[in-house]
N, C-alpha and C positions, 0 to 999 in steps of 0.2 A: 409232644404236648401241644394242645391247642391254646393259643393265647386268649386270655379272657378279654371280651370286648370292653373297651374303655367307655366310661360314661361321658356324654357331652358335658362340657363345662357350662353351667347355667350363666346367663348374662347377669352382670352385676348391676342391680338397679340402684338408682340414686334416691335412697330413702330420705336423705337430708337436703334434697335438691331445692333450688329456687323454683318458683312457679313455672318459669319458662323452660326448665329442664325436666320437670316431672313427667314420668312415663318414658323417658329415654334411658337407655343403658349408658354406662360410663363411656364406652367407646363412641357411641353415637353422639353423646353430649359434647365430647371433645372435637368431633368432626363438625357438628352443626352448632357450635357455640354461638350465642347471639351477641356477644360483646363486640362492639365496634369502637376502636380508639377514637378519641375526640379529634375533630378536624382542627386545622390551624397550625399544625406543627410544620416548621420550615427550617431548613439547614442548608449550608453551602452545597452539599452533595445530595443528589436525588436518591430516593429509595431504589433498591434493586428489585425489579419486578420479574419473578420467575413463574412461567406458566407453560403448560401444554394445554390443559383444559381451561377454557374461559367460560364463566357463568353468565348466562343470559337472563334478563329479568322476565321474559315472557316468550311464548312460542312465536308470537308475531315478530319479536326482535330477532329470534334465532333464524327465522325464514327470510327476513327482509335485509338483515345486515350484510353488506357487501365487503368481503375481505380486501378488495382492491382499493377501497376508499380508506382514508385515514381519519374517519369520523367515528370509528367504533372498533371493537375488538371481536375477533371470531375464533382464533386459534393461536396458540403461542408462536407457531412457526410463521404466522402472517403478521405478527407485531404485538408488542406490549408497550406500555408507557415508556419503558427504558429505550427500546429500539426506535420508536417514533421520535423520541427526543434527540437521540444521537443522529438519526437520519436528517432531521431538520437542521441541526447545527452544522453537519458536514456539508449539506447543500449550501448553506450560507458561506462556509469557509471556501468552497470551490467556486462560488459565484453561480450556482445552478438553482434549479427549482425542485428536482426530484432526486431521491437517493435510495439505493438498495444496498443492503449489507451482505457481505459474503464471508466465509470462514477464513479467507486469506487473500493476499493480493493476487496470487496466481488464480485462485478460485474466481475472483472478480473478473480477471481477464478471460477466463474460460466461459463465464456466464455471458459476457458480451458476445463472444464468438458463437456460442450456442444459440443465443437469442436472435442474432442478426444474419447468420449464415445458414445455407441449406446445401444439400447435395448438388454439385455442379458449379457452385460459386467459387470465387477465388478471393483470398485475402493477401494483402501486401504488407510486409513488415520491414522496418529499417534493418540494415545489416548489423547494427549495434544494439539490437533489442535485447531485453532481459532474456537470458539463456533459456529458462523454462518456458517462456512464451514461444520462442522459436521451436523448442522441442514439442510443445503442444500442437503447433501447426503441422509439424512434420510427422506427428504420431497420430493422436486421436482424430484431428481434423482430416488428415489424409485418409484414415480408415473410414471416415464418414462420407468420403467422396468430395471433400473440399480441398482444392489445391491452394498452394501458397508460393510466393516468390519474395525475394528481398530486393531492396533498392538502396542506393547511397543516400543517406539522410542529409548530407551536405550539398547534394546536387539535385535541385528541383527538377531538372530535365531528366534525371535518372528515374524519378518517380513517374514523370509524364510518359516515358517510353514503356512503362510496364502495364499501363491500363489496357484492358480489353473488354469485350462484351460480358465477360463473366465476373469482372471485378466488382465486389460489393462492399468491401471494407478495407480501409487502410489504417494501420497502426502507426502512431507517432510516439517518439520518446525524447524527452528533454530533461536532463542531459542523457546521452547514451550510456548504456551499461558499461562500466569499467573504463572504457576509453574516453568517456565524458564529452563527446562532441555535442555542441548545441546547434540544432537545426533552425532554419527559418520557418517557424511554426505557422506564421500567418500566410506565407506563400504556399506552403504545402497544403494547408487547409483549403485555401482558395482554389488550388488546382483540383483537389478532390471534388469540391462542389461544382466546378466547371464540368466535370465528368459525371456528375450525378451520383457520386460515391460517398458513403459515410466515412468519417474519420474519428478514430478514438485515440486518446492520449493516455499513456502511462505517466501520470503526474506525481508519482511518488517523490521524485527529487524536488520538485517545486513546492510540494506540501500545501498547495493552495495559497502560499504566501509570496513566492518569488514573482509570480505573474498570474493573471486571470486566464485560465485556459479557454473560456468561452469568448473572451474578447479577442483571442487569437483565431477564433473561428472553428474550434473543434466541436463535434457533436456530442461526444461522450468523454468524460474524464474518469479514469480509474486510479485509485489511490490505495497503496498498501499501508493501511493504518498500523500495521506491525511496526513501521519505522517511527517517524516523528510524532504522529498523534498519540501513540502509546507512550513513547519516551522512556519506557522501562526495560525494553528488550525482553519482555515476558508475555506478550499478547500477540496472537495471530488473528488478523482480520483484514478485510478489504472493503472498499466502497465503490459504487458505480453511481456517478452523478450526471444528470443531463438537464437541459432546459426544455427539451421537447417532450410534451406529454404523450405523444404517440410512441416515441422510442421508449419512454419510461414504462409504458404499459407492456410493450413487447418484452422488455427485460424482466418486468415483474412477473408476467405470466410464465416465462421460461424458468425463472427462479422458483416459482411455486411448483412447477412440474418436476423440477429436479430435487426439491425437498431439502435444500440446504438452509441451515439456520446458524445463528451465532449464540454463544452462551451469555446469560444475563450478567455474570460477574465480569466477563471480558468487556461487555458493553460498558459496565460501570467503570472499568479501568480506563477505557478510552475517554469517557466523559470527564473523568478526573484529570486526565492529561491535557485536555484541550485548552483550559485557561492559561496554561504556561507554554503552550506551543510556540507562540511568536517569540517569547523571551528565549526559550531554549534554541530555537532555530537561529536567531540572531547571534547568540553566544557561540554556538558551534560554528557558524559561518565565520565569525571574527577569529576564533582560534585556528580554524582550518587555513585561513589566509596567512596567518603568521607562521604556522608550521610548514605550509607549502612554500612560502618565500624562502625559508631557511633551507629546505631541501633543494630548491631550484638553484641556489647559489653553490651547492656542493659540486666539486669537480667530477664526482662519479655519476652525476645525473645529467642525462643528455636531453631530457624533455619533461616538462611539467604539463599535466593534463588537468586543467581546472578552468571552467568557462569564464571565470571572472578575471583571469590573467591574460594579458595581451600575448598573442602568439598561440594560445590554445585553440584548437579547432572549433570554429563557430563562435569565437569570442565576440565578433561584431553582432551576431544574432542575439547573443546573451544581452549585450548592451541595449539592443533595440527592444527587447521584451522585458528586461528586468530592471533597468535603470529608469527612474522616474523622479519627479520633484519630492515625493515623500521619502524616497530612498535613493539619494543622489549617487551613492556608491554601489547601488544595486544589491540584490539579495541572491544568495546561493547556498546550496546545501553544504554541510560540513564534510564533504567527501571529495577526494581527488586521487589521482594516480601519478606516479613518477616512473620514468623509464631509465634504468641504470645502463651504463655502457655495455655494449654486447660482449666485449672481451672479459667482463667480470663473469666468473663461472656461476652456473646455477646454484651450486652448493654454497657459494659465498652469499648470494642473495637470500637463500633460505636461512642461512646461519644468522644473517642480519635480522630477519624477521623474528627468529627465535630468541635473539639476544635482547630484544625490546622487553622492558619490564612493565610499563604502563599500558602499552598496546598489547592486546591479546589476540591470538589467532582465532578468527571466527567470522562467519558470514553475517549478513544484515547490517543495519546501521540505524542511527537516529536515537540510540539509547545513551545512558550516562557513561558507558565505558568505551574507550577508544579501541578500535579494531584494525587489524592489518591482514592482508591476504596477498601472496605472490601469485601472479598469473603469467602464463605464456600466451601471447596474443594468438599464436597459431592454434591453440586449443579452443579459443572462443570465437574466432573469425575464420571464415572459409578461405580468405586471402588476407595478407598483411595490408592494412589500410595505408594508403600513400602518405597520409598526414600523421601517422604514428611512426616515430623513429624506431629503427631496429634496436633491440635490447631486451632487458628483462623488466617487466612491468610489475609494480607493487602498488596496491590500492590501500589508501589510508582512510579510515572513517573516524572522524574526531568526535569525542564524547564531551563530557563536562569538566574534565580535569583542567587545571591551570595550564594555559598554553606554554608558559616558560618551562613548566615541568615536562611537558610533552617534547619540547625542543631539546631539552637536556637528555631525555631518554633516547631520542633519535641520535643525537651526537654521541652518546655513550655507546650505543649499539654499533654505530659506524666505526668507532675507534676500536671496538672489541673484535672486529672481524678484519683479518688481514686483507691487504690489497684493495681496500676501499679508499686509500690515500692516493 
């Protein structure tokens, strides 16, 4: 049988419409509705602006508006009131002038590399850099004809020996990933500039609070907003901040060509987290020092890795950069590592981590929940750092629980596992 052709559904006309709606179908009237909410509404949180298409008032505006400027809107990927506001506030937080958002902290690192490096160039990274950053250099960047090498972040001369005519970018990290070394940022930045090389800092640990990256001499500051600015453990985002308008344009152009954007609701979540950032950072710093001091005193622990504690690698550099009249005790992220005696079996260390009740097994940090992860230094470093004692390393990321409850949890887990006495 041949199906009978269906009749097109006639448009529904608004017979009872107001004058401004007459002649429009119901669908068209809903799309082109003339009502505009009255101005003057204000609340603590900004509206969430979602857009791909941006409406222009005239053809002239469409042709003349420049997406690179922040004085108008062209397309959702190039900015909305939500993203412009977050970028402006993050630039203030980091002490910079220009900010570009990326979908994650690693994406922000990648954007800097893609914007500033070309085939035949070389990038230098600290040996304690964030693991995925090293993997990116040894993977995609290598495939694009960009070479990489690592240097000892605690030895300025180690970096100096690595420079050559192809070196274009140096990455800094304070504190270092997992092993928590704090480098002499000012000396490393100065050395880069002596060689005419740009330097970029992964400033996630400092969060824009512990020290001002640009006063230390860096050219670009990258921040994983996933951590402290979000504060909820539920948002992925990164930022790239600079004071240099030329660098900012290079990064912005590369960002445009790569076509990466961030979601409006994620932007709103970061904006909501920023007002409490300093309070949360200070609270987690305070709790981390209490828990770290308790663990340091345990006979099974041979080393504490926390920049604010004497004896931790780079402690003197932390004091020089993070202690000031406004913060005489200095500021530090709520994250540290301890090294357990090497004779304690791997299985015992793993069992200790699993015996913790308030600390959960998981990556990332800066959220409300405390986290713990055991590491083997040999799996994250090409060689055993001389300043890290042999043994089994465990990283603690402190949340917003009461510090005495966290200490009790640690003590209970130590007692629950044999041979930690």
